[in-house]
SEDOKE-426508 format. One line per 8 residues: their letters; for each residue y, z, x of C-alpha. Coordinates in steps of 0.5 Angstrom, whole numbers, padded with zeros to 4 digits. Last residue first. Example, Ala and Ser with C-alpha at 12.3 -4.5 7.8 and 13.67 -1.06 7.14 Angstrom:
2
sa = -0002/0014/0027  -0009/0016/0025
//
This chain:
236
xxxxxxxx = -0039/-0298/-0019  -0042/-0292/-0022  -0035/-0288/-0021  -0037/-0281/-0024  -0034/-0279/-0030  -0029/-0273/-0030  -0030/-0267/-0035  -0025/-0262/-0035
xxxxxxxx = -0022/-0258/-0040  -0028/-0257/-0045  -0026/-0252/-0050  -0032/-0247/-0051  -0035/-0243/-0058  -0037/-0250/-0060  -0041/-0251/-0054  -0041/-0258/-0052
xxxxxxxx = -0047/-0263/-0050  -0044/-0269/-0046  -0043/-0275/-0051  -0036/-0276/-0050  -0037/-0275/-0042  -0040/-0282/-0042  -0044/-0283/-0036  -0044/-0290/-0034
xxxxxxxx = -0049/-0295/-0034  -0049/-0300/-0028  -0055/-0304/-0030  -0060/-0300/-0027  -0058/-0292/-0027  -0053/-0290/-0022  -0056/-0288/-0015  -0057/-0281/-0012
xxxxxxxx = -0060/-0281/-0005  -0067/-0280/-0002  -0066/-0281/0005  -0059/-0277/0005  -0061/-0272/0000  -0067/-0271/0004  -0064/-0270/0010  -0059/-0265/0008
xxxxxxxx = -0064/-0261/0004  -0069/-0261/0010  -0063/-0259/0015  -0061/-0254/0011  -0068/-0251/0010  -0069/-0251/0018  -0062/-0248/0019  -0065/-0242/0014
xxxxxxxx = -0072/-0242/0017  -0068/-0240/0024  -0069/-0245/0030  -0069/-0241/0036  -0064/-0241/0042  -0058/-0237/0038  -0053/-0242/0041  -0047/-0239/0038
xxxxxxxx = -0047/-0245/0033  -0054/-0243/0031  -0051/-0236/0029  -0045/-0238/0025  -0050/-0243/0021  -0055/-0237/0020  -0049/-0233/0018  -0046/-0238/0013
xxxxxxxx = -0053/-0240/0010  -0055/-0232/0009  -0048/-0230/0006  -0041/-0228/0009  -0038/-0234/0006  -0041/-0238/0000  -0043/-0245/0002  -0039/-0252/0002
xxxxxxxx = -0042/-0258/0005  -0038/-0264/0006  -0033/-0261/0010  -0033/-0267/0015  -0035/-0262/0020  -0041/-0259/0016  -0043/-0265/0013  -0044/-0268/0020
xxxxxxxx = -0047/-0262/0023  -0053/-0263/0018  -0054/-0270/0020  -0054/-0268/0027  -0060/-0263/0026  -0064/-0269/0023  -0062/-0273/0029  -0064/-0268/0034
xxxxxxxx = -0071/-0267/0030  -0073/-0274/0032  -0078/-0278/0029  -0077/-0276/0021  -0081/-0275/0015  -0080/-0272/0009  -0085/-0269/0004  -0082/-0269/-0004
xxxxxxxx = -0085/-0263/-0008  -0085/-0262/-0015  -0084/-0255/-0019  -0088/-0252/-0024  -0085/-0249/-0029  -0086/-0241/-0031  -0088/-0239/-0024  -0090/-0232/-0025
xxxxxxxx = -0098/-0234/-0026  -0098/-0236/-0019  -0104/-0241/-0017  -0099/-0247/-0017  -0094/-0243/-0012  -0100/-0241/-0008  -0103/-0248/-0007  -0096/-0250/-0005
xxxxxxxx = -0096/-0245/0000  -0103/-0247/0003  -0101/-0255/0002  -0095/-0254/0006  -0098/-0251/0012  -0104/-0256/0012  -0099/-0262/0012  -0094/-0260/0017
xxxxxxxx = -0087/-0258/0015  -0081/-0262/0012  -0080/-0260/0005  -0075/-0263/-0001  -0076/-0259/-0007  -0075/-0262/-0014  -0075/-0257/-0020  -0067/-0255/-0020
xxxxxxxx = -0065/-0255/-0028  -0059/-0251/-0024  -0059/-0244/-0028  -0066/-0244/-0031  -0070/-0248/-0026  -0067/-0244/-0020  -0068/-0237/-0024  -0075/-0239/-0025
xxxxxxxx = -0076/-0241/-0017  -0073/-0234/-0016  -0078/-0231/-0020  -0084/-0234/-0016  -0081/-0233/-0009  -0083/-0226/-0007  -0080/-0219/-0008  -0084/-0216/-0002
xxxxxxxx = -0085/-0209/-0002  -0084/-0207/-0009  -0086/-0200/-0011  -0092/-0199/-0016  -0094/-0193/-0013  -0101/-0193/-0012  -0101/-0200/-0008  -0094/-0202/-0006
xxxxxxxx = -0093/-0208/-0009  -0093/-0215/-0007  -0089/-0220/-0011  -0092/-0227/-0012  -0090/-0233/-0007  -0089/-0229/-0001  -0085/-0228/0006  -0078/-0230/0003
xxxxxxxx = -0071/-0231/0004  -0067/-0233/-0002  -0062/-0239/-0004  -0057/-0241/-0009  -0051/-0245/-0009  -0051/-0249/-0003  -0045/-0254/-0005  -0046/-0261/-0003
xxxxxxxx = -0039/-0266/-0003  -0041/-0273/-0006  -0034/-0273/-0009  -0037/-0277/-0016  -0044/-0275/-0016  -0043/-0268/-0014  -0049/-0265/-0010  -0052/-0259/-0012
xxxxxxxx = -0056/-0256/-0007  -0061/-0250/-0008  -0064/-0246/-0003  -0071/-0243/0000  -0072/-0240/0006  -0079/-0237/0009  -0079/-0231/0014  -0084/-0229/0020
xxxxxxxx = -0082/-0224/0025  -0086/-0224/0031  -0081/-0219/0035  -0080/-0223/0041  -0082/-0230/0037  -0076/-0229/0032  -0076/-0233/0026  -0083/-0235/0026
xxxxxxxx = -0084/-0239/0020  -0085/-0238/0012  -0085/-0244/0008  -0078/-0248/0009  -0076/-0250/0002  -0071/-0255/0000  -0068/-0256/-0007  -0065/-0262/-0011
xxxxxxxx = -0059/-0262/-0016  -0055/-0269/-0016  -0049/-0266/-0020  -0045/-0268/-0026  -0039/-0264/-0028  -0037/-0260/-0034  -0031/-0255/-0034  -0031/-0249/-0039
xxxxxxxx = -0026/-0245/-0043  -0026/-0239/-0047  -0022/-0235/-0043  -0017/-0239/-0038  -0020/-0241/-0031  -0026/-0244/-0033  -0033/-0242/-0033  -0038/-0247/-0030
xxxxxxxx = -0042/-0252/-0034  -0047/-0256/-0030  -0049/-0263/-0032  -0055/-0265/-0028  -0057/-0272/-0025  -0063/-0277/-0025  -0059/-0281/-0030  -0064/-0282/-0035
xxxxxxxx = -0066/-0275/-0035  -0059/-0272/-0036  -0061/-0265/-0035  -0056/-0259/-0038  -0055/-0253/-0034  -0051/-0247/-0037  -0045/-0242/-0036  -0045/-0243/-0028
xxxx = -0040/-0238/-0025  -0035/-0241/-0021  -0037/-0247/-0016  -0036/-0246/-0009
//
């Protein structure tokens, strides 16, 4: 997984983002070009026996050179705006709104893949649009596929080929282990991963028309940092 990310710089002409991560030595940083997209599973039944409901959102950063996908940041949620306890101001549910702001600030992530019924998506999208907390409204790309098994296969191909990296011991890791052990239920974590992986496959990053290459010499730099590694992608 990537180390601490110092900043994200969108490259609109390439539909990609430069992520600057802290280097191994003081005052150094590494810049790499990524195709950044999010995926959301709107709240769904997580456990039918307990009627537990939960949603899951995740940021996926795909290295445009190696094609490795990094599951960098995620959040389980049940609401969009935070819900407070009346009278005490105690936080009951943190909500997704602040996380969406962080995803944009830290990764320049503003596009999310979704694969759920239209009415479900419309209901939750309306809540995002109505939120006064969300500073920059994200856009959503609805996916469609005919076979859930094939969509799940795309996820397992990435994991078995070591093309998906994630933080050990956190939500994604736990969900993959539980699903592998045959939990028997589709969790929002696995659904969001399936949506994200299939979104990246069906709507992949492509270099600009004309074969334009990313020129590291033109990448924005922090004068207080030394850029130690900035490989351009193989566009041809």
